[in-house]
N, C-alpha and C positions, 0 to 999 in steps of 0.2 A: 203303444201300437200293437195290434194283434199280430201274432207270429203266423206267417204263412205256413201251409202244409209242407212245402218243399224245404223251408228253413227248419221245420221240426223233425225232418227225417235225416238220416246219416248220409255221408258222402258215399258215392258208388265205390264199393270195396276194391274192385279190380283197378279202377283209376287211382284210388288212394295208394294201393300197393305199388303201382308203377312209379309213383313219385319217390319211392324209396331208392330208386335207381339213380336219381339225380346226383351227379358228382361222384358216382362210384364207377371205377374202372376195373376190368377183370383181365387177367393175363390171357394171351392167345392160347396158351396150352391148358388153361383152366377157365373156359368160357362159362358165362352164366347159364345155369339150368333154370329155365322158367317153367315152373309147375304151378302157376297161379291161376290160369284160366282154362276152363273146360271147353276149349274150342280148337279145332284143327287149324293150323296156320298154313297148310298147303292149299293151293287152289283146287277147284274141282278137277276130276280126272280129264285127261286130254279129249276123249270122245265127247264128253259132256260140254267142254268148252267149245269144241268144234261145232256141236249142235247149236249152242247158244249164239255163236257167230252167225250161223245161217239164219237163226231166228231174227237177230238184229237186222240183217240185210234184207230178208225176204218177207217177214211177217209184219205188215204195217200196223196191225192191231196191237202188237206188243209195245207200241209207243203211245197208246191212247188210254184213256180211262176205260176200265172194265167194270164188270158187276161188283158191287160192294162186297158180296159174300164170296167172291172168288171165281176163278175160271171154271166153267161148268165141267169141262173134261177132267180137270184135276179133282174136283169134288167127286165126280163119278168114279175116278180111279181109286181114290182113297176109300170110298164106300165099298168098292169091289174087293180090294185087297184086305180091308179090315174084316169084311164078311167071311172071306176065305181063311184068314189067319186066326181070327178069334172064334170062329165057329158059330157066331150069332148072325143077326141081320142088321146091317147098317145101310141106309139109303142115302143117295146123294143130297137130298134136302135136309139131312141131319149132319151135314158137313159144311163148315165154313172155313175159308182160307184167310189167314191173318198175316200181318207184317211181323212175323216171328212169333215164337211161343210166349214171350213176355207179353205181347199184346193180346194173345189169346187169354191169358190169365186176367189181364186188366179188363178185357171186355166181359169176361164171365162175372168178375166181381162187380162191375158196374151194373149188371142186370140183377144181381142178388141182394146188394146191400144198400142201405140208407145210412145216414149219419148216425154214428154211435152203435151200429150193429157189430157183431163179433164173428170172427172166423177162427177156427181151431187149426193150428198147424204144428206138426211135430218139430221139436228142436233136438239137434241143430237143424235150422231151417235154411232154405234157399233165400238169400238176403233180398233179392229183388221182389220176391213175394211180400216180405215184410215191408219193404219200402213202398210198394203200391198200396198196401193196406193203410199205412200211415198217411199217405197222400190222398187217400179216399175218405179219411175220417172214420175208418173202420178199426176196431180194436183187435189186435193180434192176441189170441189166447194160446200160450205155449203149452204143448203136450210133450212131456219128457219122453224120449225114446226109452224103450225097455231093453231086455236082453238082446244082444246082437244088433242094437240100434234100430230095432223094429218097434213102432208104437203099439200100445195095447188098447184094445177097444174098451175094456173096463175103465181104464184111466180117462179115455175120451168122454165116456158117458157121464162122468162126474163133472165135466166142464161145460156141458150143454146148459144153456139158460134160454129164457124167452127171446133173447137178442141174437142167439146163434143162427147164422144163415148158412154156414157151410163148414165142412172139414176138407182141408186141402192136403193131399198126399203127393209125394214125388217118388216114383219107382220105375227103374232103378234110381236110387236116391242121390240127390245132390244136397249136402256135401259128402254123405257117408258111403255112397256106392252100393249099399245093400239092396237086394231085390226082395221086395215084400212078398211073402207067400200068398198064393191064390186064396187060401182060406182067410188070411188076414184082411185082404181087400174085400172079400165077400162079407165078412163080418162088419167091416166099416160101412159097406153099402146097406146092410140090414139096419145098422144103427141109424144111419142118416135117414133112411126111408121111414123108419118107425117114428122119428122125431120131425119129419116133414122138412128136412134141410137137404142141401145138395152135397154130393160127394164129388169133389174135383180130384181127378187123378192125372197128374202131369207125367206123361210117358215120353219125354224128350229123348231119353236114352234107350228106348225099347229095342232099337236095332242092335244093341250090344249086350242084351240080356244073355246070360250064360245058359239059360234053360232051353231045352228043345221044345218046340210047340208053343202054344199060347201061354203067356205068363199068368193069365187069369181067365175066368169064365163070365166076367161081368156083362159082356154083350150077348151071352146066351140067354139071359133073362129077357123074355119077350117085352117086358115093360121097363127095360133098362133106362130109357130116357126120362123117366119120371124123377130120377135121382142122380144119375151119373152125368158128369161133364168131363170128357176126356180132352187133354191137351197134347199137342205133338209139335215137333220141330223137324223140318227138312234140313236144317243147317248142319247137324252133326252127320247125318247119313250121307249127304251128297256134297259136303264141304261148301255149302251155299250161305255161309255165315253173313257175308256182306250183302246178300240179296234179300235177307229178311223174309223168310217164308215159313209160316207155321200153320197150325190147324186147330180148330176146336170142333169136337163132335158132341152133339147135344140134341135136345128135342127141337122140332121145327118152331115151336112157340118161343123157346129160349133164343134161337137164332134170329127170330124176328126182332127181338129186343137188342141182340148183339149188333144187328145191322144198323141200328140207330147210332150206336157207339162208333162203329167202324166208319160209317159215312161221315161222321163229324170229325174224326181224327185223321184218317188217311184217304178217304173216299174209296180207294180200292187197293188191294195188295200189289206189290211190285209185279208188273206184267212179265218181264223177262224172267224173274225168279220163279214165278209160277210155271211158266213153260219149261224151264230147266228142271224143276221138280217133277213135272209130269214125264219128261223125257227120261229122267233118272229112274223113276218108278217102273217105266216100261222097258228099259234097256240095260239097267245096271244091277240086276239081281245078283249075278255071279260076282261082280266086282264088290258089291256091298257085303256079300258073304265073306269075301277075303278080308275086307276091312274089319269085320266082326272077329274073325280068327286072330287077326293081329292084336286087337284090343284085348281079347281073352288071353293071348300069350303075355301081354304086358301085365295083366292082372295076375297071371300065374307067376311072373317074375317077381312081383311085389311079395307074394306069399313065399316064394322060394328063398328070397334073400332076406326076408324080415328077421329071421333068427339072429342075424348079425346085429340088428338094432335091439331086439328083445334082450340080448345079453347085456346091453347097456341101459336097460330099464325102460325102453320104449314099449308101448302096447299098440297093437293093430286092432282098432275098434270096428272098422268096416272096410270092405274092399269090393269094387265092382264097377262096371261101366267105365267111366273115365277117372274114378276117384279111389284114393286110399285115405282113410280118416284115422289119425293116429293120436296117441297121448304121449307127450314128451316127458322126460324125467327131471327137467331142470327147475330150480327154485325161482322161477320168474314167470310172469304172465306171458302167454303166447303173443299178446299185443306188443310186448317189448322184444320178445325173442325173434319174431318173424322179420322185422327190419334189420336186426343184428345179423341174421343168417345171410342177408345179401352181401354184407361186408366180410363176414367171417368164413362163410362156406360157399359163396357164389351161388346161392339158391334163393329163388323168389317163390314163396308160397303164401298162403293166407292163414292167418291165425283163427282159432276157433271162436274168438270173441266177435268176429264178423258174422257168425252164424248163430249167435245167441243174444237174447235181451241182456241188458246190463245187470238186471236183477238176478241172473243165473250165473254162478261162478264157474261152471264146468268148462266153459270155453277157454278159460285161462290156461288150461293144461292140454288143449287140443290144437291140432293143425290139420289143414286139408292139403293133400298132394293130388294135383290134377295131372294125370299121365297121358293126356291126349297127344303130346308131342315129344315124348321120350320113349324109345324102344327098350328092349330087354337090356341092352348094354348101357343105356342111359339110366335105367333103374339101378343097375349095379353101381354106376358112378355116383348117383345120388346117395345111395345108402352108405357108400364108402365115406363120402364127405360128412354125412350126418353122424356116422359112428365115431368120427375123429373129434367131435365137438366136446369141449370141456368148459363149463361155466360155473 
């Protein structure tokens, strides 16, 4: 019997990690530190929840089917804010709203690739990107990250074949946290354009970039939409994870193809979530700035406290957005170490093997720490526990 595509890909890593908790208890004075998932566990801020309640009560259309490509007012607001923040021109018909950023990636790939085509993605990679490529019959071509966990254009150029359809980047990066320099993104855009392929840039964590101003100038290019496909998520910015609202910014021709995919899969994005995202964009600028400051403080806490682990042989490979990506000093695979940490340290995190193909051994020495839900004090507690380990 032919193996199905879902059977051929691996189990969802976050769900797999949660199973490590089965049968394990933690003392009340030493609770589990869950740094496995890059998503806020708090609900949306109170003003947004109050606005959502009014929408539920008073906006009848929030309960009906809507346009496949999303709420027109939300598309227009994204276009307006993107034009302002990036310094280029984005129009509302170049924006589509999706059911989360994962769906934005899936929709983009559906319009780009046929059976046996190839997509280049840096490793360590965001595992859901790899999973969707597997389930689409598309070959993942790994691009090893260079210094500072930033991929090199020269290395990518060597991987392009007649079957290559896209290069997919994530910045700030998941799982490494690093922010790709503007020059790097521009160079990848030039490489993609020269070879007639797409450049997908997933900016799920753009709201927590440490740099002031635009992180790149890709939208300043008047013909940006001949190459660039940008992905975004409202989940992290406004704590709307359960409402599944994302976006894809691309050419109108690309969105016409994406509309076919979205109409078949979800018909329309979540109506309440879209209206919540719109309200957040229009009313929560100051609140979001405060959230960014908090995340940047947690990043600084990672860097401030890491010498404690460095003295024990750990290495900080990347840090930023919601993530610290580290190299552990123990003589075992991270695939074995991570489940052990649940019992021995009361820490749940993901092994680097979940972000690498089986053919690449580097993941065995690496771990991802997602600090979306631990503050500066939590970072100190985490590092104290990790520094006490002896294997």
